[in-house]
Residue, then its C-alpha position, 0 to 999 in steps of 0.5 A: m582397739v575396741k575392748e569387749e565389755f565384760k559379760m557377767p557369769t551366771k549360774f544357768l546353764e543351757r542343756e546344750a552347755t552340759l556334758a556327761a562326763r563319760d563322754l570326755r573319754t571319746l571327746s578330743q581335746k580340740a573338740l573339748v576346747e572348741k565347745v567351752q570357747h563356743l558356750d563360754k562355760l560348760g557343765l560336766i555331769i557326773n552321777d546325774q548331777l551337774s558337778i564341774a564347771m569348765v571355762s577357757w583359761n581367758r575367762y577365768e582370768e577375767i572372772v579373777d580380775l573382776i573379783e580383785k577389782q571388786n575386792d579393791l573397791i570394797s576396800q576403798l568404800e570401806n576406807y571412805i565410810e571410816d574416813t567420813e565417820l571419823a570426820k562426822m565424830y570430829d567435826d566440832r573439835a576440828r572447827k574449834i581448834e581452827k577458831g583457836e577456841v580449844e583449851t589446852f592443858e600442860f601437865n609435867s607428870a601423870k599424877e598431875l593429869f589424874e588430879m585434873l581428872d578427879 
């Protein structure tokens, strides 16, 4: 089974893909569904303004799925960038630890720590 590739939605509408809202009164439900499926999207004009976009439920689900996938990808990329920045910040320390070149200190109390820092 070959899955059809997702077609990105656009803001552009052909004249034939618009419908005056008042025409909904005379349009059958079946004709409306067929029109939306045929055109992929339908714009409703109310008071001389394009006010509502209609898409089939399947198309709506595809769009929502795409948005969710994009959000997941953005999160993954943000994590990757954060990990890369941390690796750059601590690279020298990690190398020193691997080579055993790190100086360690032992404190018996917080007072000893603050005395060393002074």
